[in-house]
N, C-alpha and C positions, 0 to 999 in steps of 0.2 A: 284559178288565180295565177297571175304571172309573177315570177320572181327573177330579179336580175342575176345573170350569169356573168356578164361582162359589161362594164361601163367605161366609156371614154368621155371625160369631161374636158372640153376645149373652150378657148376664149378667143374672141376676135369679132370684128365687124364683117358681116357678109351682106352684100347687096342681094336683092330679090332674085336676080338671075343666078347668082352663086348658090343660093339656097336650092333653087330648082336643079342646078347642076349636081349638087350634093345628093339630092333626092334621086336623081337619075342614075348617078354613079352607083348608089347603093341598091338600085332597083326597087325603091319604095313606092307605095301608092300614096298619092297626096291626100290621104284621109287620116285624121288623127286617130290614134289608138283609143279604144273606148273602155278598156279594162286595165287593171293592174295599178300599182303605185306610180304616181306621177303622170297619169294619163291626161290630166288637165293641161299639161304643158306640151303634149305631143303635137307634132306638125304632120308627120307622115310615118307610115309603118308598112311592114310586110310580114305576113305569117308564112311559115314553111316548116317542113319536117326534115331533120337531118338524117344521115345514113344510119344512125343508131336508133332511129324511131322517135327521137325527142321532138315534141311540138315546140317550136321556137317563134319568137317575134323579134324582128330587127326594127328599131325605133329611132327616130330623130325628134328630139325635144328642144325647145328654146328655154334657157334658164337665165332669167334676168335680162338686162339690156344687151349684153354681148356674150352670153354663155351658151354653149351647145352641149347637149348630152346625146351621145350616140350609144345605144344600149342593145345588148342581146339579152332577151328575156326568155325564160323557160315557162311553158304552160303545162308541162307534163313530161317527165323523164329527164334524165341527165344527158346533156349533149356530149358527144365524143370530145376528147381533148383536142383532136385535130380540127373539129368544127370551131371550137373556142379560139384556138390559136390562129386559124385562118381568118376569122373575123377580127381578132385583135389587130393583125397586120392590115387588113382591109380598112377598118375604121380609122386607124392611125394614119394610114396613107392618104385616105380621102380627106381627113381634116387638115393634114399638113400640106396637101396639094393646093388647098384653098387658102393657105396662109394662116390657118388657125394655130394657136399655141396650145399644145397638149398640157393641161394642168395636172391631170391625174388619170390613171387607169386602174380600175379595181376589178379583179385582184391584180395587183402589180406583179410583174415578172422580171422587171429590170429596174435599176435604180432611178432612171429618168421617168418612170411611171409613178413614183411615190410623190405625194403632195406633202410638202413641209411648209407650215405657216412661217411668216417672216420672224415672228417672235419665238423664243424657245418654247417647244411644245411640251407641256406637262400632261396633256391628254387626260386620260381617266385617272391619273395618279393624284392630281390636285396640287395644292400648295405645300403639303407636308408629306413625308414618306410614312404611309400607314399600311403598307402591304404586309401581309402576314408570312412572307416567305423570303428566302434569300438565294433562290435558284434562278439562273437565267432562263431556263426552259419554261418557268412559270410566268416570266415577264412578257413574253411575246404577245399574248392576247391583249394585254394592257397597252401595247404599242400598236395595236391594230393589224398585226400580222399573224398568220397561222403558223403552226409548227412546221408545216411543209412548204412554207414560203421560200423562195430562192434566197440564198445567202446574201446576195448583194442588196436585196430589199430589206432583209433584217438588219444589215449593216447600216443602211441609211437611217432607218428608224432608231436604232440603238445610238448612233452617233448624235442624233438630235436630242435624244433623251439625256445623254451624258452632258450635254450643254445646258440643260435646264437647271435652274437653281436648286430644285428639289433633289437632284442627284447627289448633292453633298451629304444628304441624310440617308442615302441608301446603305444597306448593310455592306460591310467590308467584303464579305465573301462574294456578294453579287457584283460589286464594283470590280473585284479581281477577275471574275468570270467574264464580265463585259470587256475589260481591257484585253484579256487573252483572245476573246472572240474577234475583237476589232484588229488585233495585231496579226492574226493568221490570215 
């Protein structure tokens, strides 16, 4: 089974020759991926093994009318951090070279890779504050970021949360911790 290691969601219109250019730039075979989540949207892919011995698939999928998903998927083994980061740069560069707008990169490593909806994001928290804790360290998973996420990614997500109406009901201790985190 294939599992996403890195996903770059981009938006924009591409002509057929631009799609072929993207496929060529990424060294993909013009054969849709036959396995893993989202394979029905796949346009082209390439399987390879990285230096750490991880079996990987690089994939291009079409999402809706003008969405594009460039993904690095693992089929066995954890790819090296160098492999993931080199593909992050490569996928972002390829999308931007063709004039696509990067919507989100997952996992995000910089603030510009975080997707924030236009409306205040209440995410998994909902319409009222009903979380059983008052520690900032426990809030990160509810904001969609891991404890090891870069500070700037955490900051973007936390700022969005503090703008949501539900934040007014958050425990005072948590609100103070958040204010301190955002101030530093």
